[in-house]
N, C-alpha and C positions, 0 to 999 in steps of 0.2 A: 510081756507076759505077766509080770508081777502086778502091774496096774489093773489088768483085767481080773485077776484073782481077787485083789482087794475090793474092786468094784462089785464083783459077784457076791463076795461075803457080805458087804455092806447092804446090797440089795436083798439078800436072804434074811439078814437080821432085821432090816426095816419092815419087810413084809410079814415076818413073824411077829414083830411088835404090834403092827397094825391089826393082825389077826387076833392077838391076845386082847387088845382093846375092844375090837368089835364083837368078839365072841363073849367076853365078859359083860359088855353093855347089853347085848341082846339077851343073854340069860338072866341078867338082873332085871331088865324090863319085863321079861316073861314071868318071872317069879312075882314081881310086884303086881302085874295085871291079874295074875292068878289069885293072889290074896285079896284083891279088891273086887273080885267077881261077886255077883249076888249070891250064888251058890257055889262056893269053892269045893273042889273035889277032895277026896280023902288023901290022895297022894300029894296034892298041893299043900294040905295042912301038915302033913308029916315030914315033908322034905325041908331040910335046912336051906334057906336062901343062899347062905355063904357057900355051901357045898355045891349047889347048883351053879352059882357064879363061877366057882373054880373049875367045874367041869366044862362050862362054856369057854373059859379062858384057855383050857388045855386043848379043846377042840379047835379053837381059833388059831392056836400056835401051830398045830399040825396042819391045818388047812393053809395058813399063810406060808409056812415053810415049804409045804408041798408045791404050792403054786409058784413060789419063787424058784425052787429047784427046777421045776418044769420049764419055766420061762428062761432061766439061765442056761439050761441044757439046750433049749431050742436056739437061743441066740449064739451059743458057742458052736453049735453044729453048722449054722449058717456061715460063720467066718472061716 
């Protein structure tokens, strides 16, 4: 039982970390493409890219942790 719990925690932490990386990267790329557009929008010019990246990272954390919790719950129910 202890090994399953440790494996589940490792899975959740790993998925959360991947979510943070992917969410931050996607938000950073979006803010860069927004600033490089021919006619950037007003919200693009007023929003701080660092804040937008942090928002993407937090969204990725929640998405990764949620997906991992759902997958872990599903696997534990099968056993």
